[in-house]
TORKOL-4160 file (C-alpha; in steps of 0.2 Angstrom, whole numbers, padded with zeros to 4 digits, m for minus):
365
<pt num="1" X="m0042" Y="0028" Z="m0108"/>
<pt num="2" X="m0039" Y="0011" Z="m0119"/>
<pt num="3" X="m0033" Y="m0006" Z="m0116"/>
<pt num="4" X="m0017" Y="m0008" Z="m0124"/>
<pt num="5" X="m0016" Y="m0026" Z="m0129"/>
<pt num="6" X="m0001" Y="m0032" Z="m0131"/>
<pt num="7" X="0011" Y="m0052" Z="m0132"/>
<pt num="8" X="0022" Y="m0053" Z="m0119"/>
<pt num="9" X="0037" Y="m0055" Z="m0124"/>
<pt num="10" X="0053" Y="m0065" Z="m0115"/>
<pt num="11" X="0059" Y="m0049" Z="m0104"/>
<pt num="12" X="0077" Y="m0047" Z="m0098"/>
<pt num="13" X="0086" Y="m0036" Z="m0086"/>
<pt num="14" X="0098" Y="m0027" Z="m0093"/>
<pt num="15" X="0088" Y="m0011" Z="m0092"/>
<pt num="16" X="0090" Y="0003" Z="m0103"/>
<pt num="17" X="0093" Y="0025" Z="m0097"/>
<pt num="18" X="0078" Y="0031" Z="m0097"/>
<pt num="19" X="0070" Y="0048" Z="m0089"/>
<pt num="20" X="0069" Y="0040" Z="m0072"/>
<pt num="21" X="0085" Y="0034" Z="m0069"/>
<pt num="22" X="0095" Y="0018" Z="m0063"/>
<pt num="23" X="0086" Y="0005" Z="m0058"/>
<pt num="24" X="0086" Y="m0002" Z="m0040"/>
<pt num="25" X="0085" Y="m0020" Z="m0043"/>
<pt num="26" X="0074" Y="m0035" Z="m0039"/>
<pt num="27" X="0058" Y="m0039" Z="m0043"/>
<pt num="28" X="0040" Y="m0051" Z="m0038"/>
<pt num="29" X="0040" Y="m0057" Z="m0021"/>
<pt num="30" X="0059" Y="m0046" Z="m0018"/>
<pt num="31" X="0050" Y="m0033" Z="m0018"/>
<pt num="32" X="0033" Y="m0035" Z="m0008"/>
<pt num="33" X="0037" Y="m0027" Z="0007"/>
<pt num="34" X="0024" Y="m0030" Z="0021"/>
<pt num="35" X="0017" Y="m0050" Z="0020"/>
<pt num="36" X="0003" Y="m0052" Z="0015"/>
<pt num="37" X="m0008" Y="m0053" Z="0031"/>
<pt num="38" X="m0021" Y="m0044" Z="0032"/>
<pt num="39" X="m0034" Y="m0054" Z="0030"/>
<pt num="40" X="m0055" Y="m0054" Z="0026"/>
<pt num="41" X="m0059" Y="m0032" Z="0023"/>
<pt num="42" X="m0066" Y="m0025" Z="0005"/>
<pt num="43" X="m0053" Y="m0012" Z="m0005"/>
<pt num="44" X="m0067" Y="0002" Z="m0012"/>
<pt num="45" X="m0056" Y="0008" Z="m0030"/>
<pt num="46" X="m0062" Y="0020" Z="m0040"/>
<pt num="47" X="m0054" Y="0021" Z="m0055"/>
<pt num="48" X="m0054" Y="0032" Z="m0070"/>
<pt num="49" X="m0062" Y="0015" Z="m0086"/>
<pt num="50" X="m0049" Y="0003" Z="m0092"/>
<pt num="51" X="m0034" Y="0011" Z="m0081"/>
<pt num="52" X="m0028" Y="m0006" Z="m0074"/>
<pt num="53" X="m0022" Y="m0022" Z="m0075"/>
<pt num="54" X="m0030" Y="m0036" Z="m0084"/>
<pt num="55" X="m0026" Y="m0048" Z="m0067"/>
<pt num="56" X="m0019" Y="m0033" Z="m0057"/>
<pt num="57" X="m0034" Y="m0034" Z="m0042"/>
<pt num="58" X="m0040" Y="m0052" Z="m0045"/>
<pt num="59" X="m0021" Y="m0054" Z="m0041"/>
<pt num="60" X="m0021" Y="m0043" Z="m0024"/>
<pt num="61" X="m0039" Y="m0049" Z="m0022"/>
<pt num="62" X="m0030" Y="m0068" Z="m0019"/>
<pt num="63" X="m0015" Y="m0063" Z="m0010"/>
<pt num="64" X="m0024" Y="m0053" Z="0002"/>
<pt num="65" X="m0038" Y="m0064" Z="0003"/>
<pt num="66" X="m0046" Y="m0048" Z="0001"/>
<pt num="67" X="m0061" Y="m0040" Z="m0010"/>
<pt num="68" X="m0061" Y="m0023" Z="m0023"/>
<pt num="69" X="m0076" Y="m0015" Z="m0027"/>
<pt num="70" X="m0070" Y="m0004" Z="m0042"/>
<pt num="71" X="m0081" Y="0012" Z="m0048"/>
<pt num="72" X="m0074" Y="0024" Z="m0060"/>
<pt num="73" X="m0074" Y="0039" Z="m0067"/>
<pt num="74" X="m0073" Y="0047" Z="m0086"/>
<pt num="75" X="m0064" Y="0067" Z="m0075"/>
<pt num="76" X="m0058" Y="0072" Z="m0060"/>
<pt num="77" X="m0071" Y="0083" Z="m0060"/>
<pt num="78" X="m0087" Y="0068" Z="m0058"/>
<pt num="79" X="m0077" Y="0060" Z="m0046"/>
<pt num="80" X="m0074" Y="0073" Z="m0036"/>
<pt num="81" X="m0091" Y="0077" Z="m0034"/>
<pt num="82" X="m0096" Y="0061" Z="m0031"/>
<pt num="83" X="m0084" Y="0061" Z="m0015"/>
<pt num="84" X="m0091" Y="0081" Z="m0011"/>
<pt num="85" X="m0110" Y="0072" Z="m0014"/>
<pt num="86" X="m0103" Y="0058" Z="0005"/>
<pt num="87" X="m0096" Y="0042" Z="m0006"/>
<pt num="88" X="m0084" Y="0035" Z="0003"/>
<pt num="89" X="m0070" Y="0025" Z="m0007"/>
<pt num="90" X="m0052" Y="0021" Z="0001"/>
<pt num="91" X="m0041" Y="0025" Z="m0016"/>
<pt num="92" X="m0043" Y="0039" Z="m0030"/>
<pt num="93" X="m0034" Y="0040" Z="m0042"/>
<pt num="94" X="m0034" Y="0059" Z="m0049"/>
<pt num="95" X="m0024" Y="0066" Z="m0058"/>
<pt num="96" X="m0011" Y="0082" Z="m0051"/>
<pt num="97" X="m0021" Y="0097" Z="m0053"/>
<pt num="98" X="m0037" Y="0088" Z="m0043"/>
<pt num="99" X="m0028" Y="0081" Z="m0028"/>
<pt num="100" X="m0020" Y="0098" Z="m0027"/>
<pt num="101" X="m0037" Y="0104" Z="m0026"/>
<pt num="102" X="m0044" Y="0090" Z="m0012"/>
<pt num="103" X="m0025" Y="0094" Z="0001"/>
<pt num="104" X="m0031" Y="0107" Z="0002"/>
<pt num="105" X="m0050" Y="0105" Z="0006"/>
<pt num="106" X="m0042" Y="0093" Z="0016"/>
<pt num="107" X="m0050" Y="0081" Z="0006"/>
<pt num="108" X="m0036" Y="0065" Z="0010"/>
<pt num="109" X="m0031" Y="0057" Z="0024"/>
<pt num="110" X="m0010" Y="0055" Z="0026"/>
<pt num="111" X="m0004" Y="0040" Z="0019"/>
<pt num="112" X="0003" Y="0028" Z="0036"/>
<pt num="113" X="0022" Y="0027" Z="0028"/>
<pt num="114" X="0027" Y="0015" Z="0042"/>
<pt num="115" X="0016" Y="0002" Z="0026"/>
<pt num="116" X="0024" Y="0011" Z="0009"/>
<pt num="117" X="0040" Y="0003" Z="0011"/>
<pt num="118" X="0041" Y="0003" Z="m0006"/>
<pt num="119" X="0044" Y="0019" Z="m0009"/>
<pt num="120" X="0061" Y="0020" Z="m0018"/>
<pt num="121" X="0054" Y="0008" Z="m0034"/>
<pt num="122" X="0047" Y="0025" Z="m0038"/>
<pt num="123" X="0054" Y="0034" Z="m0052"/>
<pt num="124" X="0066" Y="0048" Z="m0043"/>
<pt num="125" X="0057" Y="0061" Z="m0056"/>
<pt num="126" X="0040" Y="0056" Z="m0050"/>
<pt num="127" X="0045" Y="0059" Z="m0033"/>
<pt num="128" X="0041" Y="0076" Z="m0023"/>
<pt num="129" X="0028" Y="0082" Z="m0035"/>
<pt num="130" X="0024" Y="0100" Z="m0033"/>
<pt num="131" X="0005" Y="0095" Z="m0029"/>
<pt num="132" X="0014" Y="0086" Z="m0012"/>
<pt num="133" X="0030" Y="0090" Z="m0011"/>
<pt num="134" X="0034" Y="0076" Z="0006"/>
<pt num="135" X="0020" Y="0061" Z="m0005"/>
<pt num="136" X="0011" Y="0064" Z="0013"/>
<pt num="137" X="m0003" Y="0062" Z="0004"/>
<pt num="138" X="m0002" Y="0054" Z="m0013"/>
<pt num="139" X="0009" Y="0037" Z="m0022"/>
<pt num="140" X="0012" Y="0040" Z="m0041"/>
<pt num="141" X="0001" Y="0029" Z="m0052"/>
<pt num="142" X="0002" Y="0036" Z="m0070"/>
<pt num="143" X="0011" Y="0048" Z="m0078"/>
<pt num="144" X="0012" Y="0056" Z="m0096"/>
<pt num="145" X="0010" Y="0070" Z="m0107"/>
<pt num="146" X="0000" Y="0076" Z="m0120"/>
<pt num="147" X="0007" Y="0077" Z="m0141"/>
<pt num="148" X="0003" Y="0075" Z="m0159"/>
<pt num="149" X="m0001" Y="0058" Z="m0166"/>
<pt num="150" X="0006" Y="0062" Z="m0185"/>
<pt num="151" X="0005" Y="0049" Z="m0202"/>
<pt num="152" X="0024" Y="0052" Z="m0207"/>
<pt num="153" X="0015" Y="0048" Z="m0223"/>
<pt num="154" X="0006" Y="0063" Z="m0225"/>
<pt num="155" X="0017" Y="0075" Z="m0212"/>
<pt num="156" X="0035" Y="0080" Z="m0213"/>
<pt num="157" X="0042" Y="0080" Z="m0199"/>
<pt num="158" X="0053" Y="0096" Z="m0201"/>
<pt num="159" X="0036" Y="0103" Z="m0203"/>
<pt num="160" X="0029" Y="0101" Z="m0185"/>
<pt num="161" X="0047" Y="0105" Z="m0178"/>
<pt num="162" X="0045" Y="0121" Z="m0188"/>
<pt num="163" X="0028" Y="0129" Z="m0184"/>
<pt num="164" X="0021" Y="0116" Z="m0170"/>
<pt num="165" X="0005" Y="0116" Z="m0164"/>
<pt num="166" X="0001" Y="0132" Z="m0177"/>
<pt num="167" X="0001" Y="0115" Z="m0190"/>
<pt num="168" X="m0017" Y="0110" Z="m0184"/>
<pt num="169" X="m0021" Y="0129" Z="m0191"/>
<pt num="170" X="m0014" Y="0122" Z="m0211"/>
<pt num="171" X="m0027" Y="0123" Z="m0223"/>
<pt num="172" X="m0017" Y="0109" Z="m0233"/>
<pt num="173" X="m0020" Y="0098" Z="m0215"/>
<pt num="174" X="m0038" Y="0108" Z="m0217"/>
<pt num="175" X="m0054" Y="0090" Z="m0213"/>
<pt num="176" X="m0040" Y="0081" Z="m0207"/>
<pt num="177" X="m0036" Y="0084" Z="m0188"/>
<pt num="178" X="m0043" Y="0077" Z="m0174"/>
<pt num="179" X="m0044" Y="0089" Z="m0159"/>
<pt num="180" X="m0047" Y="0082" Z="m0138"/>
<pt num="181" X="m0065" Y="0088" Z="m0133"/>
<pt num="182" X="m0059" Y="0094" Z="m0118"/>
<pt num="183" X="m0054" Y="0115" Z="m0114"/>
<pt num="184" X="m0041" Y="0110" Z="m0104"/>
<pt num="185" X="m0033" Y="0103" Z="m0116"/>
<pt num="186" X="m0038" Y="0112" Z="m0134"/>
<pt num="187" X="m0033" Y="0128" Z="m0122"/>
<pt num="188" X="m0015" Y="0121" Z="m0119"/>
<pt num="189" X="m0014" Y="0120" Z="m0136"/>
<pt num="190" X="m0017" Y="0135" Z="m0139"/>
<pt num="191" X="m0007" Y="0143" Z="m0124"/>
<pt num="192" X="0008" Y="0134" Z="m0128"/>
<pt num="193" X="0006" Y="0140" Z="m0148"/>
<pt num="194" X="0005" Y="0159" Z="m0145"/>
<pt num="195" X="0018" Y="0158" Z="m0130"/>
<pt num="196" X="0007" Y="0158" Z="m0113"/>
<pt num="197" X="0008" Y="0149" Z="m0099"/>
<pt num="198" X="m0005" Y="0135" Z="m0097"/>
<pt num="199" X="m0008" Y="0141" Z="m0081"/>
<pt num="200" X="m0013" Y="0160" Z="m0084"/>
<pt num="201" X="m0025" Y="0172" Z="m0078"/>
<pt num="202" X="m0022" Y="0185" Z="m0090"/>
<pt num="203" X="m0035" Y="0192" Z="m0097"/>
<pt num="204" X="m0029" Y="0196" Z="m0116"/>
<pt num="205" X="m0018" Y="0181" Z="m0116"/>
<pt num="206" X="m0032" Y="0170" Z="m0115"/>
<pt num="207" X="m0045" Y="0180" Z="m0127"/>
<pt num="208" X="m0029" Y="0177" Z="m0139"/>
<pt num="209" X="m0033" Y="0157" Z="m0136"/>
<pt num="210" X="m0050" Y="0159" Z="m0136"/>
<pt num="211" X="m0047" Y="0168" Z="m0153"/>
<pt num="212" X="m0034" Y="0157" Z="m0158"/>
<pt num="213" X="m0042" Y="0142" Z="m0156"/>
<pt num="214" X="m0060" Y="0149" Z="m0164"/>
<pt num="215" X="m0051" Y="0153" Z="m0180"/>
<pt num="216" X="m0045" Y="0134" Z="m0180"/>
<pt num="217" X="m0064" Y="0130" Z="m0180"/>
<pt num="218" X="m0066" Y="0139" Z="m0191"/>
<pt num="219" X="m0057" Y="0136" Z="m0207"/>
<pt num="220" X="m0050" Y="0119" Z="m0201"/>
<pt num="221" X="m0065" Y="0108" Z="m0201"/>
<pt num="222" X="m0058" Y="0099" Z="m0186"/>
<pt num="223" X="m0067" Y="0081" Z="m0176"/>
<pt num="224" X="m0071" Y="0083" Z="m0158"/>
<pt num="225" X="m0066" Y="0067" Z="m0152"/>
<pt num="226" X="m0062" Y="0060" Z="m0133"/>
<pt num="227" X="m0059" Y="0039" Z="m0134"/>
<pt num="228" X="m0061" Y="0038" Z="m0151"/>
<pt num="229" X="m0045" Y="0044" Z="m0156"/>
<pt num="230" X="m0037" Y="0031" Z="m0154"/>
<pt num="231" X="m0044" Y="0018" Z="m0164"/>
<pt num="232" X="m0047" Y="0031" Z="m0177"/>
<pt num="233" X="m0030" Y="0035" Z="m0177"/>
<pt num="234" X="m0025" Y="0019" Z="m0175"/>
<pt num="235" X="m0034" Y="0015" Z="m0195"/>
<pt num="236" X="m0026" Y="0030" Z="m0199"/>
<pt num="237" X="m0043" Y="0039" Z="m0202"/>
<pt num="238" X="m0034" Y="0058" Z="m0201"/>
<pt num="239" X="m0016" Y="0064" Z="m0205"/>
<pt num="240" X="m0013" Y="0073" Z="m0183"/>
<pt num="241" X="m0021" Y="0071" Z="m0169"/>
<pt num="242" X="m0020" Y="0077" Z="m0151"/>
<pt num="243" X="m0020" Y="0063" Z="m0138"/>
<pt num="244" X="m0011" Y="0059" Z="m0126"/>
<pt num="245" X="0004" Y="0049" Z="m0123"/>
<pt num="246" X="m0002" Y="0033" Z="m0116"/>
<pt num="247" X="m0017" Y="0033" Z="m0129"/>
<pt num="248" X="m0003" Y="0038" Z="m0144"/>
<pt num="249" X="0007" Y="0023" Z="m0137"/>
<pt num="250" X="m0005" Y="0011" Z="m0145"/>
<pt num="251" X="m0009" Y="0019" Z="m0158"/>
<pt num="252" X="0012" Y="0019" Z="m0162"/>
<pt num="253" X="0009" Y="0001" Z="m0160"/>
<pt num="254" X="m0006" Y="m0004" Z="m0171"/>
<pt num="255" X="0001" Y="0008" Z="m0184"/>
<pt num="256" X="0015" Y="0011" Z="m0191"/>
<pt num="257" X="0015" Y="0025" Z="m0202"/>
<pt num="258" X="0009" Y="0031" Z="m0187"/>
<pt num="259" X="0026" Y="0042" Z="m0174"/>
<pt num="260" X="0022" Y="0054" Z="m0159"/>
<pt num="261" X="0028" Y="0072" Z="m0159"/>
<pt num="262" X="0029" Y="0085" Z="m0142"/>
<pt num="263" X="0029" Y="0103" Z="m0148"/>
<pt num="264" X="0044" Y="0114" Z="m0143"/>
<pt num="265" X="0032" Y="0127" Z="m0139"/>
<pt num="266" X="0030" Y="0112" Z="m0124"/>
<pt num="267" X="0016" Y="0102" Z="m0117"/>
<pt num="268" X="0007" Y="0095" Z="m0100"/>
<pt num="269" X="0018" Y="0085" Z="m0090"/>
<pt num="270" X="0004" Y="0077" Z="m0081"/>
<pt num="271" X="0004" Y="0064" Z="m0067"/>
<pt num="272" X="m0012" Y="0052" Z="m0060"/>
<pt num="273" X="m0010" Y="0045" Z="m0042"/>
<pt num="274" X="m0018" Y="0038" Z="m0028"/>
<pt num="275" X="m0025" Y="0044" Z="m0016"/>
<pt num="276" X="m0034" Y="0039" Z="0002"/>
<pt num="277" X="m0049" Y="0052" Z="0007"/>
<pt num="278" X="m0053" Y="0059" Z="0024"/>
<pt num="279" X="m0069" Y="0048" Z="0025"/>
<pt num="280" X="m0060" Y="0031" Z="0016"/>
<pt num="281" X="m0068" Y="0015" Z="0028"/>
<pt num="282" X="m0054" Y="0003" Z="0025"/>
<pt num="283" X="m0039" Y="0013" Z="0029"/>
<pt num="284" X="m0026" Y="0001" Z="0033"/>
<pt num="285" X="m0032" Y="m0009" Z="0017"/>
<pt num="286" X="m0030" Y="0004" Z="0006"/>
<pt num="287" X="m0010" Y="0008" Z="0012"/>
<pt num="288" X="m0008" Y="m0011" Z="0008"/>
<pt num="289" X="m0015" Y="m0008" Z="m0008"/>
<pt num="290" X="m0005" Y="0007" Z="m0014"/>
<pt num="291" X="0011" Y="m0003" Z="m0009"/>
<pt num="292" X="0006" Y="m0019" Z="m0018"/>
<pt num="293" X="0004" Y="m0007" Z="m0035"/>
<pt num="294" X="0021" Y="0000" Z="m0033"/>
<pt num="295" X="0027" Y="m0018" Z="m0035"/>
<pt num="296" X="0038" Y="m0024" Z="m0049"/>
<pt num="297" X="0024" Y="m0038" Z="m0056"/>
<pt num="298" X="0005" Y="m0026" Z="m0057"/>
<pt num="299" X="0018" Y="m0012" Z="m0059"/>
<pt num="300" X="0021" Y="m0024" Z="m0079"/>
<pt num="301" X="0004" Y="m0028" Z="m0078"/>
<pt num="302" X="m0003" Y="m0012" Z="m0076"/>
<pt num="303" X="0006" Y="m0005" Z="m0093"/>
<pt num="304" X="0008" Y="m0017" Z="m0104"/>
<pt num="305" X="m0011" Y="m0019" Z="m0103"/>
<pt num="306" X="m0013" Y="m0001" Z="m0102"/>
<pt num="307" X="0001" Y="0009" Z="m0110"/>
<pt num="308" X="0004" Y="0022" Z="m0100"/>
<pt num="309" X="0021" Y="0024" Z="m0094"/>
<pt num="310" X="0025" Y="0017" Z="m0076"/>
<pt num="311" X="0028" Y="0025" Z="m0058"/>
<pt num="312" X="0040" Y="0008" Z="m0056"/>
<pt num="313" X="0058" Y="0014" Z="m0061"/>
<pt num="314" X="0062" Y="m0004" Z="m0066"/>
<pt num="315" X="0048" Y="m0010" Z="m0076"/>
<pt num="316" X="0047" Y="0009" Z="m0087"/>
<pt num="317" X="0068" Y="0003" Z="m0089"/>
<pt num="318" X="0063" Y="m0011" Z="m0096"/>
<pt num="319" X="0047" Y="m0008" Z="m0104"/>
<pt num="320" X="0057" Y="0002" Z="m0116"/>
<pt num="321" X="0074" Y="m0004" Z="m0114"/>
<pt num="322" X="0081" Y="m0016" Z="m0131"/>
<pt num="323" X="0067" Y="m0030" Z="m0132"/>
<pt num="324" X="0054" Y="m0019" Z="m0121"/>
<pt num="325" X="0038" Y="m0019" Z="m0129"/>
<pt num="326" X="0041" Y="m0002" Z="m0130"/>
<pt num="327" X="0056" Y="m0001" Z="m0138"/>
<pt num="328" X="0058" Y="0015" Z="m0150"/>
<pt num="329" X="0040" Y="0016" Z="m0147"/>
<pt num="330" X="0041" Y="0036" Z="m0145"/>
<pt num="331" X="0025" Y="0041" Z="m0132"/>
<pt num="332" X="0029" Y="0032" Z="m0120"/>
<pt num="333" X="0043" Y="0039" Z="m0108"/>
<pt num="334" X="0037" Y="0057" Z="m0110"/>
<pt num="335" X="0051" Y="0070" Z="m0109"/>
<pt num="336" X="0057" Y="0076" Z="m0094"/>
<pt num="337" X="0067" Y="0092" Z="m0088"/>
<pt num="338" X="0061" Y="0104" Z="m0103"/>
<pt num="339" X="0058" Y="0121" Z="m0095"/>
<pt num="340" X="0041" Y="0125" Z="m0107"/>
<pt num="341" X="0035" Y="0108" Z="m0101"/>
<pt num="342" X="0023" Y="0112" Z="m0088"/>
<pt num="343" X="0008" Y="0103" Z="m0075"/>
<pt num="344" X="m0010" Y="0112" Z="m0071"/>
<pt num="345" X="m0012" Y="0118" Z="m0057"/>
<pt num="346" X="m0029" Y="0119" Z="m0049"/>
<pt num="347" X="m0040" Y="0138" Z="m0053"/>
<pt num="348" X="m0060" Y="0134" Z="m0053"/>
<pt num="349" X="m0063" Y="0151" Z="m0059"/>
<pt num="350" X="m0051" Y="0151" Z="m0075"/>
<pt num="351" X="m0059" Y="0132" Z="m0076"/>
<pt num="352" X="m0076" Y="0138" Z="m0076"/>
<pt num="353" X="m0072" Y="0155" Z="m0087"/>
<pt num="354" X="m0062" Y="0141" Z="m0102"/>
<pt num="355" X="m0076" Y="0128" Z="m0102"/>
<pt num="356" X="m0089" Y="0145" Z="m0108"/>
<pt num="357" X="m0077" Y="0150" Z="m0120"/>
<pt num="358" X="m0072" Y="0133" Z="m0127"/>
<pt num="359" X="m0093" Y="0131" Z="m0128"/>
<pt num="360" X="m0094" Y="0145" Z="m0141"/>
<pt num="361" X="m0075" Y="0138" Z="m0148"/>
<pt num="362" X="m0088" Y="0126" Z="m0154"/>
<pt num="363" X="m0105" Y="0134" Z="m0159"/>
<pt num="364" X="m0102" Y="0138" Z="m0177"/>
<pt num="365" X="m0094" Y="0119" Z="m0178"/>
């Protein structure tokens, strides 16, 4: 992930209409919930790299008189492997499909709802998501989508709307595209371009998606990237890139020639959420930390620093509203309720197959 560097301007209380409904009102200490009287203790946090506010950890430590030890992962699978190896963390921040697996395998403990007093601060559309319909185990942290960042000087928006993901195979952009080096995201693009679900198990559909990606690889000279796509597109190195929305928000702020588009064929609307592992050594402090993150100040710090959509409804509305830091940034808020958008479901068999096919796709690159 990429830190979103921003000068915090004067934040206004006038809130715009947004994807998560009306704000509940109140900021700062008014939303704090339980008193900061946990006392001494240590919280072990396992999170994505560069995925938290610049001051959030320090402020939590000072307010609660505790110590936070942060460890970092770069994929859900890496996090899962360390958990299986017996590593004990108090709070994890995995993605939706991985939470689905962790719940099914009884690797999480229920949240202490008596301590999650700031639950109502959540965006309404992030409550009761399919992988945890009663929020028994998880509280959303960030959410976002996957789409195309493009150079407005070289790519016509009307052409994007007409071709969608298939613009990635238009040979006039040969040598001028970035593809995220991830079988999950790459096959999502192919499945959606072909009109299929990104969770399909149909062998014919999977093979069609493989051929779609192989054709792209063989004809378009794509560059396969991970986080380096952020600075590359901010510098205008290529015309089109598959990018996560929070990274896209940063790119758009850095380069006014860039814009963001979510194709009409649909995309992945994802969420990362805070959970407590079954083997957590300090679940009491873990619940307090999760509740703290739901408050205004840390949520604001997180979103301004990282650039992803806040799960706190007031922060989301404020940052995207008039005079907000992300006002007019088309990547900041994912669209909501579009029938062709999906979330990934846990399917280890499908993931293994796609991983094998992805290696074959790139073999000639």
